[in-house]
N, CA, C and O atoms as a DFTB+ gen file, in Angstrom:
308 C
 N C O
     1  1       8.609       3.134      27.690
     2  2       7.287       3.332      27.141
     3  2       6.920       2.154      26.247
     4  3       7.707       1.744      25.393
     5  1       5.746       1.625      26.443
     6  2       5.284       0.464      25.703
     7  2       4.725       0.883      24.338
     8  3       4.007       1.878      24.243
     9  1       5.057       0.117      23.268
    10  2       4.536       0.484      21.952
    11  2       3.025       0.311      21.890
    12  3       2.449      -0.512      22.603
    13  1       2.399       1.093      21.034
    14  2       0.952       1.000      20.872
    15  2       0.579      -0.328      20.239
    16  3       1.392      -0.965      19.569
    17  1      -0.656      -0.732      20.460
    18  2      -1.140      -1.989      19.911
    19  2      -1.048      -1.994      18.390
    20  3      -0.686      -3.012      17.800
    21  1      -1.367      -0.879      17.749
    22  2      -1.315      -0.834      16.290
    23  2       0.118      -1.019      15.785
    24  3       0.326      -1.621      14.732
    25  1       1.090      -0.516      16.513
    26  2       2.480      -0.705      16.118
    27  2       2.893      -2.167      16.245
    28  3       3.635      -2.685      15.410
    29  1       2.413      -2.821      17.287
    30  2       2.718      -4.237      17.489
    31  2       2.114      -5.063      16.361
    32  3       2.764      -5.957      15.820
    33  1       0.875      -4.762      16.011
    34  2       0.191      -5.493      14.936
    35  2       0.881      -5.235      13.601
    36  3       1.069      -6.165      12.816
    37  1       1.260      -3.988      13.333
    38  2       1.943      -3.661      12.085
    39  2       3.284      -4.389      11.986
    40  3       3.640      -4.892      10.921
    41  1       4.018      -4.446      13.082
    42  2       5.300      -5.151      13.084
    43  2       5.096      -6.646      12.834
    44  3       5.849      -7.262      12.079
    45  1       4.080      -7.223      13.466
    46  2       3.791      -8.646      13.276
    47  2       3.396      -8.929      11.832
    48  3       3.851      -9.912      11.248
    49  1       2.555      -8.078      11.251
    50  2       2.131      -8.277       9.866
    51  2       3.299      -8.125       8.900
    52  3       3.391      -8.853       7.912
    53  1       4.185      -7.185       9.183
    54  2       5.355      -7.003       8.334
    55  2       6.256      -8.231       8.385
    56  3       6.702      -8.714       7.345
    57  1       6.525      -8.734       9.570
    58  2       7.370      -9.918       9.705
    59  2       6.711     -11.138       9.060
    60  3       7.377     -11.918       8.379
    61  1       5.423     -11.300       9.271
    62  2       4.716     -12.431       8.672
    63  2       4.684     -12.304       7.150
    64  3       4.826     -13.300       6.440
    65  1       4.501     -11.093       6.654
    66  2       4.504     -10.876       5.208
    67  2       5.840     -11.244       4.589
    68  3       5.886     -11.824       3.504
    69  1       6.923     -10.912       5.270
    70  2       8.245     -11.259       4.766
    71  2       8.442     -12.772       4.750
    72  3       9.002     -13.312       3.796
    73  1       7.993     -13.451       5.786
    74  2       8.113     -14.909       5.840
    75  2       7.276     -15.546       4.733
    76  3       7.719     -16.504       4.100
    77  1       6.069     -15.025       4.493
    78  2       5.212     -15.545       3.416
    79  2       5.876     -15.307       2.062
    80  3       5.836     -16.178       1.194
    81  1       6.489     -14.129       1.873
    82  2       7.211     -13.846       0.634
    83  2       8.330     -14.874       0.421
    84  3       8.487     -15.399      -0.682
    85  1       9.095     -15.158       1.458
    86  2      10.171     -16.149       1.329
    87  2       9.622     -17.536       1.023
    88  3      10.221     -18.279       0.245
    89  1       8.496     -17.893       1.623
    90  2       7.867     -19.187       1.378
    91  2       7.486     -19.325      -0.093
    92  3       7.812     -20.326      -0.731
    93  1       6.796     -18.317      -0.631
    94  2       6.365     -18.382      -2.028
    95  2       7.551     -18.282      -2.992
    96  3       7.525     -18.889      -4.063
    97  1       8.577     -17.531      -2.631
    98  2       9.779     -17.464      -3.463
    99  2      10.436     -18.832      -3.550
   100  3      10.883     -19.250      -4.618
   101  1      10.490     -19.520      -2.425
   102  2      11.068     -20.852      -2.391
   103  2      10.244     -21.819      -3.240
   104  3      10.810     -22.644      -3.958
   105  1       8.924     -21.728      -3.166
   106  2       8.086     -22.587      -4.002
   107  2       8.298     -22.307      -5.482
   108  3       8.352     -23.232      -6.293
   109  1       8.419     -21.027      -5.835
   110  2       8.630     -20.661      -7.242
   111  2       9.955     -21.205      -7.752
   112  3      10.030     -21.712      -8.871
   113  1      11.008     -21.104      -6.935
   114  2      12.299     -21.651      -7.350
   115  2      12.209     -23.164      -7.510
   116  3      12.835     -23.736      -8.403
   117  1      11.442     -23.801      -6.659
   118  2      11.285     -25.246      -6.753
   119  2      10.558     -25.697      -8.004
   120  3      10.734     -26.837      -8.436
   121  1       9.748     -24.835      -8.597
   122  2       9.045     -25.190      -9.821
   123  2      10.006     -25.372     -10.988
   124  3       9.671     -26.062     -11.951
   125  1      11.175     -24.779     -10.927
   126  2      12.120     -24.837     -12.038
   127  2      13.375     -25.627     -11.696
   128  3      14.386     -25.506     -12.386
   129  1      13.324     -26.424     -10.652
   130  2      14.425     -27.328     -10.312
   131  2      14.116     -28.718     -10.838
   132  3      13.008     -28.982     -11.303
   133  1      15.088     -29.598     -10.765
   134  2      14.935     -31.004     -11.130
   135  2      14.466     -31.173     -12.572
   136  3      13.540     -31.935     -12.848
   137  1      15.110     -30.459     -13.484
   138  2      14.846     -30.664     -14.901
   139  2      13.748     -29.805     -15.494
   140  3      13.597     -29.771     -16.716
   141  1      12.984     -29.116     -14.680
   142  2      11.980     -28.219     -15.220
   143  2      12.667     -26.924     -15.650
   144  3      13.661     -26.518     -15.047
   145  1      12.160     -26.298     -16.651
   146  2      12.741     -25.035     -17.080
   147  2      11.644     -24.130     -17.608
   148  3      10.495     -24.547     -17.756
   149  1      12.005     -22.897     -17.889
   150  2      11.046     -21.956     -18.450
   151  2      10.596     -22.413     -19.839
   152  3       9.505     -22.060     -20.286
   153  1      11.430     -23.194     -20.517
   154  2      11.082     -23.656     -21.863
   155  2       9.954     -24.682     -21.826
   156  3       9.139     -24.732     -22.747
   157  1       9.896     -25.499     -20.777
   158  2       8.866     -26.538     -20.712
   159  2       7.680     -26.152     -19.840
   160  3       6.625     -26.780     -19.925
   161  1       7.830     -25.149     -19.019
   162  2       6.751     -24.763     -18.114
   163  2       6.627     -23.245     -18.112
   164  3       7.604     -22.533     -17.881
   165  1       5.426     -22.759     -18.368
   166  2       5.234     -21.308     -18.402
   167  2       5.156     -20.745     -16.988
   168  3       4.865     -21.464     -16.032
   169  1       5.416     -19.468     -16.875
   170  2       5.350     -18.797     -15.576
   171  2       3.927     -18.844     -15.029
   172  3       3.730     -19.052     -13.832
   173  1       2.941     -18.651     -15.892
   174  2       1.548     -18.685     -15.452
   175  2       1.163     -20.062     -14.909
   176  3       0.461     -20.166     -13.902
   177  1       1.619     -21.098     -15.571
   178  2       1.339     -22.456     -15.099
   179  2       2.007     -22.710     -13.742
   180  3       1.407     -23.321     -12.858
   181  1       3.227     -22.247     -13.584
   182  2       3.931     -22.405     -12.306
   183  2       3.204     -21.648     -11.201
   184  3       3.076     -22.156     -10.087
   185  1       2.730     -20.446     -11.491
   186  2       2.013     -19.659     -10.489
   187  2       0.687     -20.319     -10.120
   188  3       0.272     -20.280      -8.962
   189  1       0.027     -20.921     -11.102
   190  2      -1.217     -21.645     -10.801
   191  2      -0.963     -22.820      -9.859
   192  3      -1.792     -23.120      -9.000
   193  1       0.174     -23.480     -10.018
   194  2       0.521     -24.598      -9.134
   195  2       0.894     -24.135      -7.736
   196  3       0.708     -24.872      -6.768
   197  1       1.416     -22.927      -7.622
   198  2       1.913     -22.420      -6.341
   199  2       0.825     -21.771      -5.502
   200  3       0.698     -22.066      -4.313
   201  1       0.037     -20.888      -6.113
   202  2      -0.942     -20.109      -5.357
   203  2      -2.236     -20.894      -5.166
   204  3      -3.229     -20.673      -5.860
   205  1      -2.196     -21.818      -4.203
   206  2      -3.363     -22.623      -3.861
   207  2      -3.756     -22.323      -2.424
   208  3      -2.979     -21.743      -1.665
   209  1      -4.953     -22.717      -2.061
   210  2      -5.427     -22.502      -0.693
   211  2      -4.561     -23.274       0.307
   212  3      -4.240     -22.765       1.381
   213  1      -4.191     -24.487      -0.049
   214  2      -3.343     -25.283       0.853
   215  2      -2.015     -24.588       1.125
   216  3      -1.585     -24.488       2.275
   217  1      -1.369     -24.112       0.071
   218  2      -0.091     -23.415       0.254
   219  2      -0.265     -22.132       1.045
   220  3       0.602     -21.783       1.846
   221  1      -1.371     -21.420       0.838
   222  2      -1.605     -20.187       1.586
   223  2      -1.772     -20.471       3.079
   224  3      -1.225     -19.751       3.914
   225  1      -2.521     -21.511       3.412
   226  2      -2.713     -21.871       4.829
   227  2      -1.377     -22.255       5.454
   228  3      -1.065     -21.839       6.570
   229  1      -0.592     -23.049       4.734
   230  2       0.725     -23.441       5.238
   231  2       1.606     -22.208       5.448
   232  3       2.304     -22.106       6.456
   233  1       1.573     -21.278       4.499
   234  2       2.391     -20.070       4.591
   235  2       1.993     -19.219       5.792
   236  3       2.861     -18.716       6.505
   237  1       0.701     -19.053       6.022
   238  2       0.243     -18.212       7.136
   239  2       0.581     -18.864       8.473
   240  3       1.024     -18.181       9.398
   241  1       0.379     -20.172       8.586
   242  2       0.701     -20.875       9.839
   243  2       2.208     -20.817      10.097
   244  3       2.636     -20.551      11.220
   245  1       3.003     -21.062       9.067
   246  2       4.456     -21.007       9.227
   247  2       4.911     -19.592       9.574
   248  3       5.820     -19.415      10.386
   249  1       4.288     -18.589       8.967
   250  2       4.647     -17.205       9.264
   251  2       4.299     -16.843      10.702
   252  3       5.063     -16.145      11.368
   253  1       3.160     -17.310      11.182
   254  2       2.775     -17.027      12.565
   255  2       3.754     -17.682      13.540
   256  3       4.194     -17.054      14.504
   257  1       4.087     -18.940      13.283
   258  2       5.043     -19.639      14.142
   259  2       6.404     -18.941      14.093
   260  3       7.045     -18.743      15.125
   261  1       6.836     -18.573      12.889
   262  2       8.107     -17.876      12.738
   263  2       8.118     -16.558      13.475
   264  3       9.111     -16.215      14.118
   265  1       7.025     -15.808      13.393
   266  2       6.946     -14.530      14.105
   267  2       7.046     -14.731      15.612
   268  3       7.772     -14.005      16.291
   269  1       6.322     -15.713      16.134
   270  2       6.346     -15.967      17.582
   271  2       7.748     -16.367      18.023
   272  3       8.234     -15.885      19.046
   273  1       8.401     -17.238      17.268
   274  2       9.746     -17.691      17.631
   275  2      10.730     -16.523      17.592
   276  3      11.491     -16.320      18.538
   277  1      10.717     -15.756      16.502
   278  2      11.645     -14.629      16.399
   279  2      11.368     -13.568      17.449
   280  3      12.301     -12.935      17.940
   281  1      10.119     -13.362      17.800
   282  2       9.782     -12.386      18.824
   283  2      10.323     -12.825      20.182
   284  3      10.832     -12.004      20.945
   285  1      10.216     -14.118      20.483
   286  2      10.749     -14.629      21.745
   287  2      12.270     -14.516      21.782
   288  3      12.840     -14.146      22.809
   289  1      12.932     -14.831      20.667
   290  2      14.384     -14.716      20.604
   291  2      14.800     -13.262      20.767
   292  3      15.760     -12.967      21.479
   293  1      14.089     -12.355      20.115
   294  2      14.403     -10.933      20.206
   295  2      14.275     -10.433      21.641
   296  3      15.083      -9.617      22.084
   297  1      13.272     -10.910      22.368
   298  2      13.075     -10.478      23.758
   299  2      14.189     -10.988      24.669
   300  3      14.535     -10.330      25.650
   301  1      14.754     -12.153      24.354
   302  2      15.816     -12.708      25.179
   303  2      17.161     -12.073      24.930
   304  3      18.054     -12.146      25.775
   305  1      17.315     -11.444      23.766
   306  2      18.621     -10.819      23.460
   307  2      18.717      -9.551      24.181
   308  3      19.727      -8.855      24.074
């Protein structure tokens, strides 16, 4: 039995959301590497640097590509 379209969309959104979460987590960790610390940079300032339109577009495109790749790998297993 084939899954419903809404289930397919929900699964894709969940996988893409997880990839976007990992992308932003990685950016946040990068804000405090290479000599930066919480003492010299506030969390709000770091979030302002991270949550930009450019980063959001990159995250969504990367999440879509990641979803397609993982879906193809899953089908081959």
